C-alpha positions in Angstrom: -106.1 81.5 48.2 -108.4 79.4 45.3 -112.3 79.6 46.2 -112.4 75.8 45.6 -113.3 74.0 48.1 -112.8 70.2 48.5 -115.9 68.3 48.7 -115.9 64.8 51.2 -117.8 63.6 47.8 -114.8 64.3 46.2 -112.2 63.7 48.7 -113.5 60.3 49.3 -113.2 59.5 45.4 -109.6 60.6 45.4 -108.7 58.1 48.1 -109.4 55.4 45.8 -107.2 57.3 42.9 -104.1 55.9 42.2 -101.2 58.9 41.9 -100.7 57.2 38.0 -104.7 57.3 37.2 -104.5 61.4 37.6 -101.5 61.8 36.1 -103.0 60.1 33.0 -106.0 62.1 33.2 -103.8 65.1 33.8 -101.8 64.6 30.9 -104.9 63.9 28.7 -105.8 67.9 29.8 -101.7 68.4 28.9 -100.5 68.7 32.0 -97.3 67.2 32.4 -95.2 68.2 34.9 -97.6 67.7 38.2 -95.8 64.5 39.6 -93.8 65.9 42.9 -90.2 64.3 41.6 -88.4 62.1 44.4 -90.8 62.8 46.9 -91.8 59.6 48.8 -93.7 58.3 51.7 -92.1 58.3 55.1 -93.9 55.3 56.1 -96.7 54.2 53.6 -99.5 52.9 55.3 -101.8 51.4 52.6 -104.1 55.0 52.6 -104.2 57.5 50.5 -103.5 61.5 51.2 -106.0 63.7 50.0 -105.7 67.8 51.1 -105.9 71.0 49.7 -102.4 72.4 49.3 -101.1 75.1 52.0 -97.5 76.4 50.9 -94.4 76.9 53.1 -91.8 78.3 50.7 -88.2 78.2 52.0 -84.8 80.0 50.5 -81.0 79.7 51.3 -80.7 80.6 54.8 -78.1 84.0 55.2 -76.0 83.4 58.4 -77.0 87.2 59.6 -80.5 86.2 59.5 -80.5 83.0 60.6 -78.7 82.5 64.2 -80.7 79.3 66.0 -82.0 82.0 68.3 -84.5 82.8 65.3 -86.5 79.7 66.5 -87.8 81.9 69.8 -89.4 84.2 67.8 -93.2 83.7 67.8 -94.0 84.9 64.0 -91.6 82.3 62.5 -92.9 81.2 59.0 -92.8 77.5 60.4 -93.8 77.6 63.5 -97.2 79.9 62.1 -97.5 77.9 59.1 -97.6 74.6 61.0 -100.4 76.8 63.7 -102.0 77.5 60.4 -103.0 75.1 58.1 -106.4 74.1 57.9 -107.6 70.9 59.3 -108.2 68.6 56.4 -105.1 70.5 54.0 -101.4 69.7 53.4 -98.5 71.5 54.2 -97.0 71.5 51.4 -92.7 72.9 51.9 -90.6 74.4 48.9 -87.5 73.3 50.5 -85.1 73.3 47.7 -84.8 69.6 46.8 -82.1 70.5 49.9 -82.5 67.4 52.5 -79.4 68.8 54.0 -81.5 70.8 56.7 -84.7 69.9 58.0 -88.2 71.1 56.6 -90.2 70.1 59.9 -89.2 67.6 62.4 -91.5 64.3 64.5 -92.3 67.8 66.8 -94.1 69.9 64.1 -95.2 67.5 62.3 -97.1 66.0 65.5 -98.4 69.1 65.4 -99.5 69.3 62.7 -101.9 65.4 63.0 -103.0 66.4 66.3 -104.8 69.6 64.5 -106.2 67.4 62.3 -104.3 68.5 59.1 -104.2 65.3 56.2 -100.4 65.3 55.5 -97.7 67.0 55.1 -94.8 67.2 52.2 -91.0 68.6 51.7 -89.1 68.2 48.6 -86.4 68.4 51.3 -86.3 66.1 54.4 -87.8 65.5 57.7 -85.7 65.0 60.9 -86.8 62.3 63.7 -88.3 60.3 60.9 -88.9 57.2 62.4 -91.3 59.5 65.1 -93.1 61.0 61.7 -92.6 57.5 60.8 -95.2 56.1 63.4 -98.2 58.7 63.0 -101.0 58.1 61.3 -100.9 61.0 59.1 -99.0 60.8 56.0 -95.7 62.6 55.4 -93.5 62.7 52.2 -89.9 63.9 52.1 -87.4 63.4 50.0 -84.9 61.6 52.8 -83.8 62.2 56.6 -82.0 65.1 57.3 -79.3 65.6 59.2 -79.7 66.4 62.5 -77.7 69.7 62.5 -77.6 72.4 59.6 -80.8 73.8 61.5 -80.0 77.0 59.9 -79.5 75.7 56.3 -82.6 76.9 55.2 -85.0 80.5 55.6 -88.8 80.1 56.0 -89.8 82.7 54.3 -93.3 82.5 53.0 -96.6 81.2 53.9 -99.5 79.9 51.5 -97.7 81.7 47.6 -97.0 79.8 45.0 -94.3 77.7 45.0 -91.7 75.0 42.9 -91.9 71.6 44.9 -89.6 68.5 43.4 -89.9 70.2 40.3 -94.0 70.5 40.3 -95.7 74.2 40.3 -98.5 74.2 43.2 -100.8 76.9 44.2 -102.5 77.5 47.1 -105.5 75.4 47.7 -104.5 73.0 44.6 -106.0 69.0 45.3 -102.9 67.1 46.4 -103.1 62.8 46.3 -100.2 60.9 47.6 -100.3 57.3 47.7 -97.3 54.6 47.7 -95.5 55.8 44.9 -94.9 59.8 45.5 -97.6 62.4 45.1 -99.4 64.5 42.8 -100.6 68.0 42.6 -104.2 68.8 40.5 -104.9 72.3 39.8 -108.3 72.5 42.1 -110.5 74.1 39.0 -110.0 70.9 37.7 -109.9 68.3 40.8 -113.4 67.8 40.7 -113.7 66.5 36.9 -110.2 64.3 37.6 -111.8 62.8 40.4 -114.3 61.6 38.4 -112.2 60.4 35.9 -110.3 58.4 37.7 -113.2 56.4 39.8 -113.6 54.9 36.4 -110.6 54.8 35.0 -109.7 52.7 38.9 -112.7 50.4 38.2 -111.8 49.7 34.3 -107.7 48.9 35.7 -109.8 46.3 38.4 -111.6 45.0 35.4 -108.5 44.3 33.2 -106.1 42.8 36.4 -108.4 40.4 36.5 -108.9 39.2 32.9 -104.6 39.6 33.0 -105.0 37.5 36.0 -106.7 35.3 34.2 -104.6 34.9 31.4 -106.3 37.3 29.2 -103.7 38.7 26.5 -103.4 43.1 26.7 -104.5 43.5 23.3 -107.5 44.8 22.4 -108.3 44.5 26.3 -105.8 47.4 27.5 -107.2 50.1 25.9 -110.7 48.0 24.5 -111.0 47.9 21.5 -112.8 45.4 20.6 -116.1 45.1 21.1 -115.6 42.0 22.9 -113.9 43.7 25.8 -116.5 46.5 26.0 -119.1 44.3 26.1 -117.0 41.9 29.1 -116.3 45.3 31.2 -120.0 46.7 31.1 -121.1 42.5 32.0 -118.4 42.7 34.6 -119.8 46.6 36.2 -123.1 45.1 36.1 -122.2 41.8 38.3 -119.9 43.3 40.5 -121.3 46.7 41.0 -117.9 48.3 40.7 
């Protein structure tokens, strides 16, 4: 696990950042595959998910290893992950982009919420998605899972590098989720990405106001004229943003 620790200050800045801004900032650094593909909020509440990654890896189940009785095992990795994901972190699951069997259900996800976790992400699906959607804690998945096929996947490894929706996720990486989806920020870049995105969000608020007032985007977005740059500086001074 990385030694990086997400500070309250950086968390607050990322709570205001869009995944689009994060994607642009990472693209400038040559990182193009940090968006978790085909994963969506179970129920978008208008509030970002921000937290470090605690990972769980599933593999295809082998029938002799995965009767339904495996869930009675005290050391079952799925249950252990739910009980050991640190408060303020996000449980991220590599479910092989397969929603036929649930990565988790409402009871396990409720337990994560009760333990103070920041969210849960799976590139598979959740059982009891309606109940999960009623929780305040953010949850992201591909789509609801079938109520059967419980042992189609085997939960195997905890807190190892995984692939979630084609994005590489290392333990301790920082996740930012909004209404569009989830971005993965490598831990060593999290602070500078947060700082850069704070400026990007401010500028885009300015641009949106200008466009809504009838301004053309050429020269404004990006700001390639002195007028656009001066107008932005004056806007920031006036609004405090």
